[in-house]
C-alpha positions as CSV (number, residue, x, y, z in Angstrom):
1,M,-8.1,21.6,5.6
2,F,-5.4,20.5,3.3
3,R,-4.6,17.1,4.4
4,S,-3.0,15.7,1.2
5,I,0.9,16.1,0.7
6,G,0.3,17.6,-2.8
7,A,-2.1,20.2,-1.6
8,K,0.2,21.2,1.1
9,L,3.5,21.2,-1.5
10,L,1.5,23.6,-4.0
11,I,0.3,26.0,-1.1
12,G,3.6,25.9,0.4
13,F,5.4,26.7,-2.9
14,F,2.9,29.3,-3.9
15,L,3.4,31.5,-0.7
16,I,7.0,31.1,-0.8
17,F,6.8,32.3,-4.6
18,L,4.5,34.9,-3.8
19,V,6.3,36.5,-0.7
20,F,9.8,36.2,-2.8
21,F,7.9,37.9,-5.7
22,L,6.6,40.7,-3.3
23,I,9.9,41.3,-1.5
24,L,11.7,41.3,-5.0
25,N,9.3,43.7,-6.5
26,Q,9.5,46.1,-3.5
27,M,13.3,45.9,-3.5
28,V,13.3,46.5,-7.1
29,A,11.3,49.5,-6.6
30,K,13.1,51.0,-3.9
31,N,16.4,50.6,-5.7
32,I,15.2,52.4,-9.0
33,E,13.5,55.5,-7.0
34,S,16.6,55.8,-5.1
35,G,18.6,55.6,-8.3
36,N,16.1,58.2,-9.8
37,R,16.7,60.6,-6.9
38,K,20.4,60.3,-7.0
39,I,20.2,60.9,-10.8
40,I,17.8,63.9,-10.1
41,T,20.3,65.4,-7.3
42,D,23.2,65.1,-9.4
43,S,21.7,66.8,-12.2
44,L,20.2,69.9,-9.8
45,V,23.7,70.2,-8.2
46,G,25.2,70.8,-11.3
47,L,22.3,73.1,-12.6
48,K,22.9,75.2,-9.5
49,N,26.4,75.3,-9.9
50,N,26.3,76.4,-13.5
51,S,23.6,78.8,-12.7
52,N,25.6,80.5,-9.7
53,A,28.8,80.8,-11.8
54,Y,26.6,82.8,-14.6
55,V,25.0,85.1,-11.6
56,R,28.3,85.6,-9.8
57,Q,29.9,86.5,-13.6
58,S,27.0,89.1,-14.0
59,F,27.3,90.6,-10.8
60,M,31.2,91.0,-11.4
61,I,30.7,92.8,-14.6
62,H,28.4,95.5,-13.5
63,H,29.9,96.0,-10.1
64,F,26.6,97.0,-8.2
65,A,26.7,98.1,-4.9
66,N,23.3,96.9,-3.9
67,D,23.3,93.5,-5.2
68,E,19.5,92.8,-4.3
69,L,18.6,95.9,-6.3
70,Y,20.4,94.4,-9.2
71,F,19.0,90.9,-9.0
72,G,15.5,92.3,-9.2
73,Q,16.7,94.6,-12.1
74,M,18.5,92.0,-14.0
75,A,15.9,88.9,-13.1
76,E,14.7,89.0,-16.6
77,E,17.6,88.9,-18.6
78,M,19.5,86.4,-16.3
79,A,16.3,84.3,-16.5
80,K,16.4,84.1,-20.2
81,D,19.8,83.5,-20.5
82,L,19.9,80.8,-18.1
83,Q,16.9,79.0,-19.5
84,H,18.8,79.1,-23.0
85,D,21.8,77.5,-21.2
86,V,20.0,75.0,-19.1
87,S,16.9,74.1,-21.0
88,S,14.6,74.3,-18.3
89,S,11.9,77.0,-17.1
90,I,12.8,79.5,-14.6
91,G,11.6,81.7,-12.1
92,M,13.1,84.6,-10.3
93,Y,11.9,85.6,-6.9
94,D,13.1,88.5,-4.4
95,L,14.2,87.4,-0.4
96,T,10.1,87.8,0.3
97,G,9.3,85.2,-2.3
98,E,7.6,87.6,-4.8
99,L,7.9,86.5,-8.3
100,L,10.1,89.1,-10.2
101,F,10.0,87.1,-13.6
102,A,8.8,83.5,-14.9
103,S,9.5,81.9,-18.1
104,D,6.2,80.0,-17.6
105,P,4.0,81.9,-15.0
106,K,1.5,78.9,-14.7
107,I,4.6,76.7,-13.1
108,F,6.1,79.4,-10.9
109,W,3.1,81.3,-9.8
110,A,2.2,79.3,-6.9
111,G,4.5,78.6,-4.4
112,G,5.6,75.4,-2.9
113,D,7.7,73.5,-0.2
114,D,11.0,73.9,-2.0
115,L,10.3,77.8,-2.4
116,N,9.7,78.2,1.4
117,Q,12.9,76.2,2.3
118,A,14.9,78.3,-0.1
119,L,13.2,81.3,1.8
120,Q,15.1,80.0,4.7
121,G,18.1,80.1,3.2
122,K,18.3,76.2,2.0
123,T,18.1,74.3,-1.1
124,A,15.4,72.2,-2.0
125,Y,13.5,70.5,-4.7
126,S,10.0,68.7,-4.9
127,I,9.1,66.0,-7.5
128,S,5.5,65.6,-8.9
129,Y,4.3,63.0,-11.1
130,E,0.8,63.4,-12.7
131,N,-0.7,62.5,-15.9
132,G,2.4,60.4,-17.2
133,T,4.7,63.5,-16.5
134,A,7.2,63.8,-14.0
135,S,8.5,67.5,-13.0
136,V,11.0,68.7,-10.5
137,L,10.7,72.3,-8.8
138,F,14.3,73.2,-7.6
139,S,14.8,76.4,-5.6
140,Y,17.9,77.8,-3.9
141,P,19.1,81.3,-2.5
142,V,21.4,83.2,-4.5
143,I,24.2,84.3,-2.5
144,V,26.6,86.9,-3.6
145,D,29.8,88.1,-1.4
146,G,28.1,86.3,1.5
147,S,24.7,88.1,1.1
148,K,21.5,86.6,0.0
149,V,20.3,88.7,-3.1
150,G,17.3,86.5,-4.4
151,I,16.0,83.0,-5.2
152,I,16.2,81.4,-8.2
153,R,13.6,78.3,-8.9
154,F,13.9,75.9,-12.0
155,A,11.1,73.7,-13.2
156,K,12.9,70.6,-15.0
157,D,11.3,67.6,-16.8
158,F,12.3,64.2,-15.9
159,T,9.5,62.4,-17.6
160,L,11.8,60.3,-19.6
161,L,13.7,59.2,-16.7
162,Y,10.7,57.9,-15.2
163,E,9.6,56.3,-18.1
164,Q,12.9,54.6,-18.6
165,S,12.8,53.5,-14.4
166,T,9.1,52.3,-15.5
167,Q,10.1,50.1,-18.3
168,I,13.0,48.7,-16.2
169,Q,10.5,47.8,-13.4
170,R,8.1,46.5,-15.8
171,T,10.8,44.2,-17.5
172,I,12.0,42.8,-14.1
173,F,8.4,42.3,-13.1
174,T,7.8,40.4,-16.1
175,I,11.0,38.3,-15.9
176,A,10.0,37.5,-12.2
177,M,6.5,36.4,-13.4
178,A,7.9,34.2,-15.9
179,V,10.6,32.7,-13.4
180,F,7.7,32.4,-10.8
181,A,5.5,30.7,-13.1
182,A,8.2,28.4,-14.4
183,A,9.2,27.6,-10.8
184,F,5.4,27.2,-9.8
185,L,5.0,24.8,-12.8
186,F,8.3,22.8,-12.0
187,S,7.0,22.5,-8.2
188,Y,3.6,21.0,-9.4
189,L,5.2,18.5,-11.5
190,L,7.5,17.6,-9.2
191,S,4.7,17.6,-6.3
192,R,2.6,15.2,-8.7
193,H,5.7,13.2,-9.4
194,I,6.2,12.5,-5.8
195,T,2.6,12.6,-4.8
196,V,0.7,10.2,-7.2
197,P,3.0,7.3,-6.4
198,L,2.2,8.0,-2.6
199,V,-1.4,7.9,-3.2
200,K,-1.3,4.6,-5.2
201,L,0.8,3.4,-2.2
202,T,-1.5,4.7,0.3
203,K,-4.7,2.7,-1.6
204,A,-2.7,-0.5,-2.1
205,S,-1.9,-0.2,1.6
206,T,-5.4,0.1,2.7
207,E,-6.3,-2.8,0.3
208,V,-3.9,-4.8,1.9
209,M,-5.0,-3.7,5.5
210,N,-8.6,-4.7,4.2
211,G,-7.6,-8.1,3.6
212,N,-6.8,-8.1,-0.2
213,L,-3.1,-9.6,-0.9
214,D,-3.8,-9.5,-4.8
215,T,-2.8,-5.9,-4.9
216,R,0.3,-5.0,-7.3
217,L,2.2,-1.7,-7.9
218,T,4.1,-1.5,-10.9
219,F,6.4,2.1,-11.2
220,R,8.6,2.2,-14.0
221,R,11.1,4.2,-12.0
222,K,14.2,3.7,-10.0
223,D,14.3,6.0,-7.5
224,E,13.6,6.0,-3.8
225,I,9.7,5.8,-4.4
226,G,10.0,3.1,-7.2
227,K,12.2,1.0,-4.7
228,L,9.8,1.8,-1.9
229,A,6.8,0.5,-4.5
230,A,8.9,-2.9,-5.3
231,N,9.6,-3.4,-1.7
232,F,6.2,-3.0,-0.9
233,S,5.2,-5.5,-3.7
234,R,7.8,-7.9,-2.3
235,M,6.4,-7.6,1.3
236,I,3.0,-8.4,0.0
237,E,4.4,-11.5,-1.6
238,K,6.0,-12.4,1.3
239,L,2.9,-11.9,3.2
240,R,0.7,-13.6,1.0
241,D,3.1,-16.7,1.4
242,Q,2.6,-16.6,5.2
243,F,-0.8,-16.5,5.2
244,T,-1.0,-19.4,2.7
245,K,1.4,-21.4,5.1
246,I,-0.7,-20.3,8.0
247,E,-4.0,-21.4,6.5
248,K,-2.4,-24.7,5.5
249,D,-1.2,-25.4,8.8
250,R,-4.2,-24.2,10.5
251,D,-6.2,-26.8,8.4
252,R,-3.6,-29.4,9.0
253,L,-3.8,-29.0,12.7
254,E,-7.7,-28.9,12.4
255,E,-7.6,-32.2,10.5
256,L,-4.7,-33.7,13.1
257,N,-7.1,-32.8,16.0
258,L,-10.0,-34.7,14.1
259,V,-7.9,-37.7,13.4
260,R,-6.5,-37.4,17.0
261,K,-10.1,-37.5,18.3
262,Q,-11.1,-40.4,16.0
263,F,-8.0,-42.4,17.1
264,F,-8.9,-42.2,20.9
265,D,-12.5,-42.8,20.0
266,N,-11.3,-46.0,18.3
267,V,-8.9,-47.1,20.9
268,T,-11.4,-46.6,23.7
269,H,-13.7,-48.7,21.6
270,E,-11.2,-51.3,21.0
271,L,-10.3,-51.5,24.8
272,K,-13.9,-51.5,25.9
273,T,-15.1,-54.2,23.4
274,P,-12.5,-57.0,24.6
275,L,-12.6,-56.0,28.1
276,T,-16.4,-56.3,27.9
277,T,-16.2,-59.7,26.2
278,I,-13.6,-61.0,28.8
279,M,-15.8,-59.6,31.9
280,G,-18.7,-61.2,30.6
281,Y,-17.4,-64.4,30.0
282,A,-15.5,-64.6,33.1
283,T,-18.8,-63.6,34.8
284,I,-20.6,-66.5,33.0
285,I,-17.7,-69.3,33.9
286,R,-17.8,-68.1,37.6
287,E,-21.4,-68.4,37.9
288,N,-21.4,-71.6,36.3
289,E,-18.7,-72.8,38.2
290,G,-17.4,-75.4,35.6
291,Q,-20.7,-77.3,35.2
292,D,-21.0,-76.9,31.2
293,P,-17.8,-77.7,29.8
294,V,-18.9,-76.6,26.3
295,L,-19.7,-73.1,27.8
296,F,-16.5,-73.2,29.6
297,D,-14.4,-73.9,26.7
298,K,-16.2,-71.4,24.6
299,G,-15.7,-68.6,27.3
300,M,-12.0,-69.5,27.8
301,K,-11.5,-69.4,23.7
302,H,-13.3,-65.9,23.8
303,I,-11.0,-64.9,26.7
304,I,-8.0,-65.8,25.0
305,D,-8.7,-64.1,21.7
306,E,-9.9,-61.0,23.1
307,S,-6.7,-60.8,25.5
308,N,-4.5,-61.3,22.5
309,R,-6.3,-58.4,20.7
310,L,-5.8,-56.1,23.7
311,H,-2.0,-57.4,23.7
312,E,-1.8,-56.5,20.0
313,L,-3.1,-53.2,20.4
314,V,-1.3,-52.4,23.6
315,L,2.1,-53.4,21.9
316,K,1.3,-50.9,18.8
317,L,0.5,-48.0,21.3
318,L,3.5,-48.8,23.3
319,E,5.4,-48.7,19.9
320,M,3.9,-45.4,18.9
321,S,5.1,-43.8,22.3
322,K,8.5,-45.2,22.1
323,E,11.8,-43.1,21.3
324,S,13.6,-44.4,18.3
325,A,16.0,-47.2,18.3
326,D,19.7,-46.3,19.8
327,P,21.7,-45.9,16.5
328,D,24.5,-47.6,18.4
329,S,22.5,-50.7,18.7
330,F,22.6,-50.9,15.0
331,A,24.5,-53.8,13.3
332,L,25.2,-55.5,10.3
333,V,22.0,-57.2,9.4
334,D,21.1,-59.4,6.4
335,S,17.9,-58.1,5.5
336,G,17.2,-60.5,2.9
337,L,17.6,-63.6,5.4
338,V,15.0,-61.4,7.7
339,L,12.4,-60.8,5.2
340,R,12.5,-64.7,4.1
341,D,11.7,-65.8,7.6
342,V,9.0,-63.2,8.4
343,C,7.6,-64.5,4.8
344,E,7.2,-68.1,6.5
345,T,6.0,-66.9,9.6
346,M,3.2,-64.8,8.1
347,M,2.4,-67.8,5.8
348,I,0.0,-69.4,7.9
349,K,-2.0,-66.2,8.4
350,A,-2.2,-65.6,4.6
351,Q,-3.5,-69.0,4.2
352,R,-6.1,-68.4,6.9
353,Y,-7.4,-65.2,4.6
354,K,-7.0,-67.7,1.6
355,K,-4.0,-65.8,0.1
356,N,-0.4,-66.8,-0.7
357,I,2.7,-65.2,-0.2
358,R,5.7,-65.4,-2.9
359,C,9.0,-64.2,-1.7
360,E,12.1,-63.7,-3.7
361,A,15.3,-62.1,-1.6
362,E,18.8,-62.1,-2.9
363,E,21.6,-63.4,-0.8
364,G,24.0,-60.9,1.0
365,L,21.5,-58.0,1.2
366,F,23.3,-56.3,4.1
367,V,22.0,-52.9,5.9
368,H,23.2,-51.3,8.9
369,G,20.3,-51.5,11.1
370,H,18.1,-53.3,14.0
371,A,17.1,-56.9,13.1
372,D,14.1,-56.7,15.4
373,K,12.9,-53.3,13.8
374,L,13.3,-54.8,10.2
375,R,11.2,-57.7,11.2
376,Q,8.5,-55.6,12.7
377,L,8.4,-53.5,9.7
378,F,8.2,-56.3,7.4
379,I,5.3,-57.9,9.5
380,N,3.4,-54.6,9.4
381,L,3.6,-54.5,5.8
382,L,2.5,-58.0,5.0
383,D,-0.2,-58.1,7.8
384,N,-1.5,-55.0,5.6
385,A,-1.4,-56.9,2.5
386,I,-3.1,-60.0,4.0
387,K,-5.7,-58.1,5.6
388,Y,-6.8,-55.6,2.8
389,G,-6.0,-57.9,-0.4
390,Y,-8.3,-59.8,-2.5
391,A,-8.7,-63.5,-1.4
392,H,-7.3,-66.0,-3.7
393,T,-4.5,-63.7,-4.9
394,D,-0.6,-63.8,-4.4
395,I,1.2,-61.3,-2.3
396,V,4.6,-60.9,-4.2
397,V,7.3,-59.7,-1.8
398,S,10.9,-59.4,-3.2
399,A,14.2,-58.0,-2.0
400,S,17.2,-56.9,-4.5
401,L,20.3,-54.5,-4.9
402,A,19.8,-51.3,-6.9
403,S,22.2,-48.3,-7.1
404,G,23.7,-48.7,-3.7
405,Y,20.2,-49.4,-2.1
406,V,18.4,-52.6,-0.8
407,R,14.9,-52.1,-2.9
408,F,12.1,-54.2,-0.9
409,T,8.8,-54.6,-2.5
410,F,5.4,-55.6,-1.3
411,S,2.6,-56.0,-4.1
412,N,-1.0,-57.3,-3.5
413,E,-3.9,-57.2,-5.1
414,G,-6.9,-55.3,-3.6
415,P,-9.1,-52.1,-3.7
416,T,-7.3,-49.1,-5.3
417,I,-6.5,-46.5,-3.0
418,S,-7.2,-43.0,-4.2
419,P,-4.3,-40.5,-4.4
420,E,-5.9,-38.6,-1.8
421,H,-5.8,-41.2,0.9
422,L,-2.4,-42.8,-0.7
423,S,-0.5,-39.5,0.1
424,R,-1.8,-39.5,4.0
425,I,-1.6,-43.2,4.6
426,V,1.3,-43.2,6.8
427,E,0.0,-40.3,8.8
428,P,-0.2,-41.3,12.5
429,F,-3.8,-42.2,13.2
430,Y,-4.9,-41.7,9.8
431,Q,-7.4,-44.1,8.2
432,A,-7.9,-44.0,4.5
433,D,-11.3,-46.6,4.8
434,P,-12.1,-47.3,8.3
435,V,-15.0,-49.4,7.2
436,S,-12.8,-52.0,5.4
437,H,-10.3,-52.3,7.9
438,G,-9.9,-55.4,10.0
439,V,-10.8,-55.6,13.4
440,G,-8.6,-53.9,15.8
441,S,-7.3,-51.6,13.3
442,V,-6.5,-48.1,14.4
443,G,-4.1,-46.9,11.5
444,L,-0.8,-47.3,13.4
445,G,1.1,-49.9,11.7
446,L,2.1,-47.7,8.5
447,S,3.1,-44.9,10.7
448,I,5.2,-47.3,12.7
449,S,6.8,-48.5,9.3
450,K,7.5,-45.2,8.2
451,G,9.3,-44.3,11.5
452,I,11.3,-47.8,11.2
453,V,12.4,-46.9,7.5
454,Q,13.8,-43.2,8.7
455,E,15.7,-44.5,11.5
456,H,17.4,-46.7,9.1
457,Q,18.0,-43.5,6.7
458,G,15.8,-45.1,3.9
459,S,12.6,-44.0,1.9
460,I,9.3,-45.1,1.7
461,R,6.6,-44.7,-0.9
462,F,3.3,-46.1,-2.1
463,T,1.3,-46.8,-5.6
464,S,-1.9,-47.8,-6.2
465,E,-3.6,-48.3,-9.6
466,L,-5.7,-51.0,-11.6
467,E,-6.4,-52.8,-8.0
468,Q,-2.9,-53.3,-6.9
469,T,-1.1,-51.9,-4.3
470,N,3.0,-51.4,-4.3
471,V,5.3,-50.4,-1.4
472,Y,8.7,-49.6,-2.3
473,I,11.4,-49.4,0.6
474,D,15.0,-48.2,-0.1
475,I,17.5,-48.8,2.7
476,P,21.4,-47.9,2.0
477,Y,23.2,-51.3,1.0
478,R,26.3,-52.2,3.4
479,T,29.0,-54.5,3.0
480,E,30.5,-56.7,5.8
481,R,34.1,-55.1,4.9
482,V,32.8,-51.7,5.9
483,L,31.5,-52.1,8.9
484,E,34.8,-54.5,10.4
């Protein structure tokens, strides 16, 4: 029924305080009653002693032989004297319980348990509380020289005592109620102080469970609950960061799988096309048996060209699958000399595409690396510039020393590459624009180039704007003296 912590705390505190209040009230009432009876008993004992002393003195003065007879004759006189001394109503009885004299017959006419006890030789009293008046009837046998001569019964008013006791009890009750109310109010505020943040935490955790990671908790408190809320918020931040990272990784994996599929589709196509051409011309030549020299020369040319294409594609695939070069095989290499040699070699291909290569490389640009790897790097970059640049333009290549690095720059004029494609251009299997690529291109060259640069502890970056694409490569410069 009570599922919330706040309700449980309130009900628990209420029951505890209620039980405590009832017990306290009962104990106070019991102690007050016990105190009242003690006061009454002490008062009646003193009353009995005084009255006994007066009766014995009266008997000693008159020296009556029959004490019981004397008690009956002197009952009225003794009662009046005692009433004056003790300020209480008095009733005088003989040993049979017959009323001899009463200062107030209405009170003493009827018997009572205290009178019956006195007739049996005991001292007793009874208390009655009616209409706001508390009265005590006190009876005891009068004994003179060891013999009972009669019974004296007092009626004493203790209303003031009980009124004082009632007032004390009410005061204690009021104070207890005030303490109870204050404690309950404090408990209520404390429970709210605890439960309200917990309710908010519960709602926030439910929102997070439902996938809402934008939930925020702000408690201006530095206690345990405040720390719990702060930790909860930090946990949500970390969860959101992790989920964002997971989503990015998922998207990247999906893109990578798509690119891989495209790559294998391209490789299959690129392998199938030249093989089909080779097989077709080889079959025609075999069937013709060399009777048509023109057809033979044409077929052999296509077979050689397609074989070269297959050879180039296989080399690139092998290059992608090979491990990095062994750093122990690195040596001091004059990178400027290697670059100039590659530019001269690639000039023939550039002219076939109606382009020109301008190479400017300083002397003594030594790096710690692998000459063949650097040659492959420069060939890949120049090959891209030749394939994708505009015709009748210059490809500008330079190498210079800059801040402890050898800076290689490759610039060509061609279609501007968008930033979206530029940021992924060195990814394996990625093609920025497959339609514009030359025959046999499967998006491996730049990925291989990036790997070579990283093997040489360098960096590579690309820019493309206003129909000009630039490639910048920085490789640490080494002097010959350092490596000796």
